[in-house]
C-alpha positions as CSV (number, residue, x, y, z in Angstrom):
1,M,57.1,-4.2,150.0
2,T,54.5,-6.0,152.0
3,T,55.2,-8.7,154.5
4,P,53.0,-11.7,154.6
5,E,50.2,-11.4,157.2
6,K,50.6,-13.6,160.2
7,P,47.8,-16.2,160.8
8,K,45.4,-15.2,163.5
9,G,43.2,-17.3,165.8
10,P,43.7,-21.0,166.0
11,A,45.8,-21.1,162.9
12,S,48.5,-19.1,164.6
13,Y,49.3,-22.2,166.6
14,F,49.8,-24.4,163.5
15,P,53.5,-23.9,162.9
16,S,54.4,-24.8,166.5
17,I,52.0,-27.8,166.5
18,E,53.7,-29.2,163.4
19,K,57.2,-28.5,164.8
20,Q,56.5,-29.9,168.3
21,Y,54.5,-33.0,167.3
22,G,56.1,-33.9,164.0
23,Q,52.8,-34.2,162.0
24,P,51.1,-31.8,159.6
25,V,47.9,-30.1,160.8
26,S,46.0,-32.2,158.2
27,H,47.0,-35.3,160.2
28,W,45.4,-33.9,163.4
29,L,42.3,-32.6,161.6
30,G,41.9,-36.0,160.0
31,L,42.0,-37.7,163.5
32,L,39.4,-35.2,164.7
33,G,37.2,-36.1,161.7
34,S,37.1,-39.7,162.9
35,L,35.5,-38.7,166.2
36,Q,31.7,-38.6,166.2
37,G,29.4,-37.0,168.6
38,L,32.0,-35.5,170.9
39,K,31.8,-31.9,172.3
40,H,34.6,-29.4,171.9
41,M,36.2,-30.1,175.3
42,E,35.8,-33.9,174.9
43,M,37.8,-33.6,171.7
44,V,40.4,-31.5,173.4
45,A,40.7,-34.1,176.2
46,W,41.0,-36.9,173.6
47,L,43.9,-35.2,171.9
48,K,45.6,-34.5,175.2
49,N,45.1,-38.1,176.6
50,E,45.6,-40.1,173.4
51,H,48.3,-38.0,171.7
52,Q,49.9,-36.0,174.6
53,L,49.1,-32.6,173.0
54,G,49.2,-29.6,175.2
55,H,45.9,-27.9,176.1
56,G,46.5,-24.8,173.9
57,H,47.5,-26.8,170.9
58,A,44.6,-29.3,171.3
59,N,42.1,-26.5,171.8
60,A,43.4,-24.6,168.7
61,L,43.0,-27.7,166.5
62,V,39.5,-28.5,167.8
63,A,38.4,-24.8,167.4
64,H,39.6,-24.8,163.8
65,F,38.1,-28.1,163.0
66,L,34.7,-27.2,164.4
67,A,34.7,-23.8,162.6
68,D,35.4,-25.6,159.3
69,Q,32.5,-28.0,160.0
70,K,30.1,-25.1,160.2
71,K,31.0,-23.7,156.8
């Protein structure tokens, strides 16, 4: 019997982000999609200042979002 593989990288934060902030990850990624021309750390700061996310959670969301944009 195989156990499901745990997410790695930024996605490993997603369950705790959803639990702590009460919104699905898709909500946060949608908000990031509305930001234009900001750099990584500017997006992190925006999530922290406007939505009171912790640094690690904000950073994980931005890293995932920007990686998806490169695909």
